[in-house]
BALOVEX-414181 format. One record per residue (C-alpha): residue number from 1; residue in one letter; z, x, y. Coordinates in Angstrom, 3 decimals, decimal comma. Example, Ala and Ser with C-alpha at 12.3 -4.5 7.8 and 13.67 -1.06 7.14 Angstrom:
  pos  code         w         u         v
    1     A     7,800    12,300    -4,500
    2     S     7,140    13,670    -1,060
// end
This chain:
  pos  code         w         u         v
    1     M     1,133    -1,887    13,625
    2     E     0,068    -1,255    17,208
    3     G    -2,223    -4,013    18,424
    4     D    -0,625    -6,729    16,281
    5     S     1,190    -9,814    17,541
    6     V     4,817   -10,253    16,493
    7     T     6,814   -13,471    16,704
    8     L    10,619   -13,439    16,711
    9     D    11,669   -16,830    15,386
   10     I    14,875   -18,779    15,908
   11     I    16,179   -21,064    13,164
   12     V    15,363   -24,639    14,160
   13     T    18,915   -25,865    13,652
   14     E    20,124   -23,191    16,066
   15     I    18,277   -24,736    19,033
   16     Q    19,373   -28,336    18,466
   17     D    21,421   -29,491    21,429
   18     M    20,745   -26,175    23,128
   19     N    21,428   -25,719    26,807
   20     R    19,943   -22,275    27,370
   21     I    18,161   -19,485    25,489
   22     I    18,036   -15,935    26,832
   23     W    15,969   -13,104    25,326
   24     K    17,071    -9,529    26,070
   25     F    15,624    -6,144    25,156
   26     G    16,810    -2,559    24,824
   27     A    20,017    -0,668    25,378
   28     N    20,196    -2,008    28,943
   29     E    19,880    -5,569    27,607
   30     S    17,276    -6,440    30,222
   31     T    16,410   -10,153    30,291
   32     I    12,731   -10,583    29,385
   33     A    12,573   -14,379    28,888
   34     K    14,779   -17,474    29,112
   35     I    14,707   -21,229    28,602
   36     N    16,990   -23,937    29,914
   37     K    16,751   -27,710    30,031
   38     E    14,912   -27,671    33,325
   39     S    12,454   -24,818    32,904
   40     S    11,430   -21,658    31,125
   41     K    10,760   -18,247    32,590
   42     I     9,283   -14,975    31,427
   43     N    10,425   -11,789    33,151
   44     D     7,603    -9,666    31,763
   45     D     8,005    -6,905    34,349
   46     V    11,337    -5,900    32,808
   47     P    11,831    -3,115    31,928
   48     D     9,231    -0,936    33,683
   49     G     6,426    -3,449    33,191
   50     R     5,853    -2,642    29,518
   51     F     5,774    -6,377    28,627
   52     R     3,390    -7,451    31,382
   53     D     1,003   -10,156    30,096
   54     R     2,251    -9,634    26,557
   55     L     5,032   -12,243    26,173
   56     K     4,668   -15,852    25,057
   57     L     7,678   -18,177    24,970
   58     N     7,681   -21,365    22,887
   59     N     9,565   -24,041    24,837
   60     Q    10,037   -26,171    21,724
   61     T    11,280   -23,605    19,216
   62     G    12,559   -20,885    21,548
   63     S    10,604   -18,242    19,618
   64     L     9,262   -15,210    21,446
   65     T     5,836   -13,696    20,713
   66     I     4,799   -10,181    21,748
   67     T     1,017    -9,725    21,798
   68     D    -0,905    -6,436    21,554
   69     I     2,352    -4,710    20,671
   70     R     2,787    -0,969    21,305
   71     D     5,150     1,820    20,299
   72     T     7,004     1,365    23,599
   73     H     8,008    -2,112    22,429
   74     S    10,054    -0,714    19,547
   75     G    13,751    -1,464    19,889
   76     V    16,419    -4,117    19,598
   77     Y    15,739    -7,665    20,795
   78     E    18,644   -10,042    21,315
   79     V    18,553   -13,805    21,720
   80     I    21,564   -15,710    23,058
   81     I    21,634   -19,464    22,427
   82     S    24,071   -21,581    24,423
   83     K    25,004   -25,069    23,202
   84     S    25,352   -27,947    25,665
   85     S    27,649   -30,070    23,495
   86     R    30,290   -27,406    23,240
   87     S    31,131   -24,196    24,986
   88     S    29,753   -21,852    22,346
   89     T    26,970   -19,323    22,001
   90     T    25,064   -17,879    19,069
   91     T    23,566   -14,403    19,153
   92     H    20,875   -12,933    16,928
   93     R    19,380    -9,444    16,983
   94     F    15,963    -8,263    15,828
   95     N    15,231    -4,569    15,240
   96     V    11,497    -4,029    15,807
   97     T     9,694    -0,796    14,844
   98     V     6,041    -0,411    15,834
   99     Y     3,828     2,111    14,018
  100     A     0,620     3,633    15,363
  101     H    -2,608     3,654    13,359
  102     L    -2,926     6,640    11,036
  103     P    -5,842     9,113    11,112
  104     V    -7,895     9,751     7,959
  105     P    -6,829    13,018     6,241
  106     V    -9,475    15,731     5,823
  107     I   -10,043    17,689     2,595
  108     S   -11,608    21,154     2,903
  109     R   -11,989    24,239     0,773
  110     D    -9,876    27,322     1,402
  111     Y   -12,344    30,215     1,176
  112     S    -9,639    32,775     1,847
  113     L    -8,507    32,331    -1,767
  114     L   -11,336    33,251    -4,157
  115     S   -11,195    32,707    -7,887
  116     S   -13,754    32,616   -10,663
  117     S   -11,935    29,828   -12,487
  118     S   -10,340    27,586    -9,876
  119     C   -11,023    26,003    -6,512
  120     S    -8,513    26,223    -3,642
  121     L    -8,348    23,130    -1,433
  122     V    -6,396    22,022     1,627
  123     C    -5,751    18,491     2,827
  124     S    -4,830    18,342     6,495
  125     S    -4,191    15,897     9,297
  126     V    -3,163    16,124    12,938
  127     V    -0,781    13,245    13,574
  128     N     0,704    11,829    16,727
  129     V     2,981     9,356    14,950
  130     S     6,415     9,515    13,360
  131     D     7,689     9,004     9,819
  132     V     4,552    10,101     7,961
  133     T     4,013    11,675     4,538
  134     L     0,968    13,638     3,340
  135     S     0,509    13,670    -0,441
  136     W    -1,874    14,870    -3,157
  137     Y    -2,435    12,423    -6,025
  138     A    -3,967    12,926    -9,456
  139     G    -4,863     9,387   -10,364
  140     M    -1,706     7,423    -9,575
  141     S     0,682    10,373    -9,960
  142     V     2,012    12,349    -6,994
  143     L     1,392    16,081    -7,351
  144     S     2,928    17,273    -4,075
  145     S     3,869    15,912    -0,671
  146     I     5,125    16,902     2,760
  147     S     6,817    14,677     5,350
  148     A     7,315    14,813     9,098
  149     S     9,394    12,732    11,476
  150     D     8,302    14,451    14,693
  151     L     5,355    13,473    16,868
  152     S     2,258    15,615    17,505
  153     I     2,298    17,843    14,441
  154     S    -0,336    19,309    12,129
  155     L     0,255    18,718     8,423
  156     S    -1,495    20,593     5,611
  157     L    -1,059    20,598     1,847
  158     P    -2,804    22,949    -0,641
  159     L    -4,179    22,084    -4,077
  160     E    -5,636    24,273    -6,841
  161     V    -8,067    22,680    -9,316
  162     E   -10,260    24,039   -12,091
  163     Y   -14,002    23,998   -11,469
  164     Q   -14,587    21,784   -14,500
  165     D   -11,621    19,495   -13,810
  166     K   -12,480    15,851   -14,518
  167     N    -9,355    14,286   -12,987
  168     T    -9,529    12,004    -9,947
  169     Y    -7,781    13,502    -6,933
  170     S    -7,006    11,954    -3,577
  171     C    -5,095    12,873    -0,431
  172     V    -2,986    10,120     1,169
  173     L    -1,377     9,950     4,596
  174     N     1,111     7,101     4,845
  175     N     3,988     5,644     6,833
  176     P     6,281     2,763     5,783
  177     I     3,654     0,065     6,383
  178     S     0,173     1,592     6,056
  179     N    -1,839     4,463     4,583
  180     Q    -5,118     6,338     4,877
  181     T    -6,763     7,847     1,779
  182     T    -9,471    10,474     1,272
  183     H   -10,845    10,976    -2,244
  184     L   -11,780    14,449    -3,439
  185     D   -15,407    15,015    -4,444
  186     I   -15,060    18,078    -6,665
  187     N   -18,816    18,432    -7,164
  188     T   -19,358    18,702    -3,408
  189     L   -16,504    21,017    -2,421
  190     C   -15,807    23,046    -5,561
  191     H   -18,803    25,229    -6,367
  192     T   -18,622    28,550    -8,188
  193     C   -19,118    31,786    -6,314
  194     A   -22,744    32,043    -7,416
  195     E   -23,452    28,573    -5,992
  196     V   -21,799    29,084    -2,620
  197     R   -23,219    32,426    -1,558
  198     V   -22,794    31,899     2,162
  199     H   -19,022    31,401     1,933
  200     C   -17,896    32,984    -1,289
  201     C   -20,355    35,629    -2,494
  202     D   -20,736    37,194     0,905
  203     S   -17,010    37,880     0,857
  204     V   -17,218    39,387    -2,644
  205     E   -20,257    41,460    -1,710
  206     A   -18,449    42,719     1,371
  207     V   -15,590    43,937    -0,824
  208     L   -18,034    45,578    -3,237
  209     R   -19,776    47,318    -0,347
  210     L   -16,438    48,711     0,820
  211     V   -15,664    49,957    -2,698
  212     V   -19,093    51,553    -3,076
  213     T   -18,811    53,160     0,362
  214     A   -15,388    54,520    -0,520
  215     L   -16,671    55,935    -3,805
  216     M   -19,613    57,548    -2,047
  217     G   -17,209    59,104     0,411
  218     V   -15,089    60,478    -2,423
  219     A   -18,188    61,807    -4,190
  220     A   -19,369    63,511    -1,009
  221     A   -15,957    65,107    -0,527
  222     V   -15,963    66,390    -4,118
  223     A   -19,465    67,783    -3,639
  224     V   -18,366    69,686    -0,548
  225     V   -15,374    71,168    -2,376
  226     L   -17,565    72,259    -5,272
  227     L   -20,089    73,810    -2,876
  228     V   -17,371    75,744    -1,064
  229     N   -15,980    77,051    -4,362
  230     E   -19,478    78,065    -5,464
  231     V   -20,026    80,012    -2,251
  232     R   -16,681    81,756    -2,641
  233     S   -17,487    82,682    -6,261
  234     T   -20,852    84,134    -5,196
  235     R   -19,268    86,308    -2,516
  236     I   -16,704    87,647    -4,959
// end
């Protein structure tokens, strides 16, 4: 996770009789730290200063520690160990992936879908991280899920529950190493239409008003037609 400290360790037997250790990073294999018999050195300005004041090199074990790690530190680290007793080198590679902290998903009611028997819900989250999955759970069972690998994306997942449903529901946003969970409070979000007048009943009443207005218009039109026919009959 971002903000953690990560130590890349070398096997102790690998550094016995060592002459030099070089740590490299990235596709350009930029040297970020090195140890030899005389001294040790950290090149924490390479590349582009992303490691500045974040590297610690253990002169005894050759291990490299990255403090307050960030997403920009994700990548391949390579350590090259040269032996002094013989002309040989040993190379090890570490693939480091750093994940950002996840936001807490938000559960809300979808008032655009009205029903007298069920409650329409949406779990959503705006994420700026990669490799995330948003899921609805009923207890420990997954009901539905949606995944995204791109950065800066808005995820949403619907759920329909009965008003009297007694199951335990939760919405979970997770990546490979962490998760954030929001539990559904049905009693708070899922009221019947009569109980949530401001959101639900107003919409129903608006529809009823339109229907009544339309019927009144039809009735008025029929009245006019009848009046015209009556006038015509009188003249005849």
